[in-house]
LOGU-537889 format. One record per residue (C-alpha): residue in one letter; z, x, y. Coordinates in Angstrom, 3 decimals. Layout:
BEGIN
<site a,<Z,X,Y>>;
...
//
This chain:
BEGIN
<site x,<0.852,-47.512,-9.711>>;
<site x,<4.375,-45.498,-9.106>>;
<site x,<3.363,-43.707,-12.800>>;
<site x,<0.060,-42.897,-11.644>>;
<site x,<1.729,-40.970,-8.039>>;
<site x,<4.623,-39.189,-10.182>>;
<site x,<2.093,-37.645,-13.121>>;
<site x,<-0.477,-36.793,-9.779>>;
<site x,<3.469,-35.096,-8.388>>;
<site x,<3.543,-32.738,-11.716>>;
<site x,<-0.001,-32.196,-11.165>>;
<site x,<0.010,-30.883,-8.297>>;
<site x,<3.693,-28.648,-8.296>>;
<site x,<1.969,-26.502,-12.224>>;
<site x,<-1.242,-26.598,-9.478>>;
<site x,<1.106,-24.698,-7.330>>;
<site x,<2.503,-22.485,-10.018>>;
<site x,<-0.904,-21.699,-11.557>>;
<site x,<-1.841,-21.032,-7.991>>;
<site x,<1.219,-18.008,-7.938>>;
<site x,<0.237,-17.140,-10.603>>;
<site x,<-3.040,-16.990,-9.775>>;
<site x,<-2.051,-13.737,-6.909>>;
<site x,<-0.093,-11.571,-9.583>>;
<site x,<-3.544,-11.853,-11.766>>;
<site x,<-5.706,-10.855,-8.968>>;
<site x,<-3.266,-8.083,-7.694>>;
<site x,<-2.413,-6.269,-11.437>>;
<site x,<-6.551,-6.504,-11.885>>;
<site x,<-7.559,-4.754,-7.838>>;
<site x,<-6.127,-2.049,-9.481>>;
<site x,<-6.297,-1.911,-12.996>>;
<site x,<-10.388,-2.248,-10.573>>;
<site x,<-8.874,0.618,-8.010>>;
<site x,<-8.111,3.173,-10.608>>;
<site x,<-11.162,2.778,-13.408>>;
<site x,<-12.789,3.117,-9.301>>;
<site x,<-11.662,7.141,-8.584>>;
<site x,<-11.752,7.998,-12.710>>;
<site x,<-15.345,6.991,-12.208>>;
<site x,<-15.812,9.203,-8.108>>;
<site x,<-13.492,12.180,-10.354>>;
<site x,<-16.850,12.106,-13.204>>;
<site x,<-18.930,11.581,-10.556>>;
<site x,<-18.176,13.961,-8.093>>;
<site x,<-17.780,16.622,-9.845>>;
<site x,<-20.298,16.531,-12.755>>;
<site x,<-23.486,14.434,-11.549>>;
<site x,<-21.992,15.598,-7.447>>;
<site x,<-23.188,11.241,-6.950>>;
<site x,<-22.941,10.103,-3.268>>;
<site x,<-20.110,8.379,-2.741>>;
<site x,<-22.757,5.088,-1.927>>;
<site x,<-24.226,4.882,-5.205>>;
<site x,<-20.887,5.211,-6.924>>;
<site x,<-19.767,2.125,-5.467>>;
<site x,<-23.196,0.821,-5.857>>;
<site x,<-23.437,1.050,-9.700>>;
<site x,<-20.285,-0.128,-9.853>>;
<site x,<-20.107,-2.965,-13.167>>;
<site x,<-19.788,-6.428,-11.610>>;
<site x,<-16.366,-7.273,-13.350>>;
<site x,<-15.211,-4.578,-11.148>>;
<site x,<-16.676,-5.110,-8.460>>;
<site x,<-15.504,-9.334,-8.153>>;
<site x,<-11.597,-7.158,-9.054>>;
<site x,<-12.971,-5.251,-5.992>>;
<site x,<-12.397,-8.336,-3.919>>;
<site x,<-14.970,-7.043,-1.332>>;
<site x,<-13.217,-3.405,-0.330>>;
<site x,<-16.326,-1.339,-1.683>>;
<site x,<-18.493,-3.735,0.247>>;
<site x,<-15.816,-3.023,3.105>>;
<site x,<-16.470,0.912,2.915>>;
<site x,<-20.465,0.658,1.637>>;
<site x,<-20.516,-0.826,5.183>>;
<site x,<-18.404,1.738,7.137>>;
<site x,<-20.540,4.527,5.503>>;
<site x,<-23.450,3.003,6.783>>;
<site x,<-22.351,2.821,10.424>>;
<site x,<-22.010,-0.721,11.207>>;
<site x,<-17.375,-0.410,12.059>>;
<site x,<-15.361,1.529,12.256>>;
<site x,<-12.204,2.282,9.513>>;
<site x,<-10.134,0.449,9.399>>;
<site x,<-7.351,-1.586,7.433>>;
<site x,<-8.528,-4.270,9.746>>;
<site x,<-12.479,-4.362,8.550>>;
<site x,<-11.607,-2.490,5.185>>;
<site x,<-8.871,-5.228,4.062>>;
<site x,<-10.966,-8.202,5.611>>;
<site x,<-10.143,-11.278,3.936>>;
<site x,<-7.743,-9.455,1.643>>;
<site x,<-4.221,-10.870,1.618>>;
<site x,<-2.564,-10.395,-1.442>>;
<site x,<-1.921,-6.228,-0.875>>;
<site x,<1.830,-5.579,0.924>>;
<site x,<1.795,-3.490,3.972>>;
<site x,<2.379,0.138,2.161>>;
<site x,<0.245,-0.681,-0.805>>;
<site x,<-2.737,-1.222,1.703>>;
<site x,<-1.292,2.362,3.526>>;
<site x,<-1.924,4.440,-0.203>>;
<site x,<-5.841,2.347,0.070>>;
<site x,<-6.373,3.404,3.372>>;
<site x,<-5.490,6.699,3.248>>;
<site x,<-7.630,6.419,-0.402>>;
<site x,<-10.670,5.717,1.325>>;
<site x,<-10.532,7.550,4.604>>;
<site x,<-9.973,10.751,2.395>>;
<site x,<-13.489,10.304,0.178>>;
<site x,<-16.067,12.705,1.540>>;
<site x,<-13.748,14.761,3.626>>;
<site x,<-12.668,18.082,1.710>>;
<site x,<-14.917,20.462,-0.839>>;
<site x,<-15.301,18.975,-4.365>>;
<site x,<-13.226,21.313,-6.116>>;
<site x,<-9.997,19.748,-3.239>>;
<site x,<-11.005,16.140,-3.220>>;
<site x,<-11.351,16.633,-7.158>>;
<site x,<-7.394,17.431,-7.404>>;
<site x,<-6.967,14.745,-3.959>>;
<site x,<-8.616,11.822,-6.564>>;
<site x,<-6.765,12.769,-9.720>>;
<site x,<-3.515,12.427,-7.314>>;
<site x,<-4.836,9.368,-6.112>>;
<site x,<-5.330,8.401,-9.597>>;
<site x,<-2.178,8.793,-10.157>>;
<site x,<-0.036,7.240,-8.043>>;
<site x,<-2.693,4.232,-8.506>>;
<site x,<-2.099,4.089,-12.457>>;
<site x,<2.617,3.559,-11.416>>;
<site x,<1.156,1.092,-9.349>>;
<site x,<-1.009,-0.685,-12.099>>;
<site x,<1.459,-0.030,-14.619>>;
<site x,<3.560,-2.091,-11.588>>;
<site x,<1.420,-4.540,-11.255>>;
<site x,<0.294,-5.092,-15.137>>;
<site x,<4.070,-6.048,-15.691>>;
<site x,<4.781,-8.564,-12.386>>;
<site x,<1.840,-10.066,-13.999>>;
<site x,<3.844,-10.717,-17.939>>;
<site x,<7.172,-11.204,-15.773>>;
<site x,<5.359,-13.853,-13.193>>;
<site x,<2.526,-15.288,-14.523>>;
<site x,<3.936,-17.599,-16.969>>;
<site x,<7.420,-18.240,-14.664>>;
<site x,<4.849,-19.563,-11.626>>;
<site x,<3.504,-21.680,-14.228>>;
<site x,<6.909,-23.659,-15.348>>;
<site x,<8.341,-23.691,-12.688>>;
<site x,<5.769,-25.384,-11.199>>;
<site x,<5.173,-27.470,-14.570>>;
<site x,<9.885,-27.530,-14.507>>;
<site x,<10.085,-28.711,-10.214>>;
<site x,<8.053,-31.514,-10.542>>;
<site x,<9.155,-33.355,-13.749>>;
<site x,<12.670,-32.511,-11.768>>;
<site x,<10.547,-34.768,-8.950>>;
<site x,<9.533,-36.419,-11.273>>;
<site x,<13.259,-36.958,-13.018>>;
<site x,<14.576,-38.543,-9.079>>;
<site x,<11.958,-40.354,-8.798>>;
<site x,<12.724,-42.388,-11.953>>;
//
């Protein structure tokens, strides 16, 4: 019975480590999808002059899932269901830092507010900033993602050694 309890403790600690590593992966995928969205906006606005709502609706499923509902929250604003504020835009998103939320909120707030040339320049500016965040979060994911799982396993094994 004691050994089963110890195995459960190791599994729980490893699972906690996995949960922390998943946070880093979600952040990296989120910013990757946001960068893709910027590129898509730039192309669609400059060439096909597509509406913002249609651009969001035509995103592929992988990027929609990686955006964690921020696209749906913005569409709700476009449809005038909710006002555009941080609480409604980031509803259900808790893995972003405050400065990242400010940057993303400013990006979404500026969409559709100016002429095509100015909008394109703004999008390219945000695209460069999101590119920096993609590289930062990708490095964090590589560095801390695997480390979290390993630390969870090690903590579990240390607890087992203490109990034995």
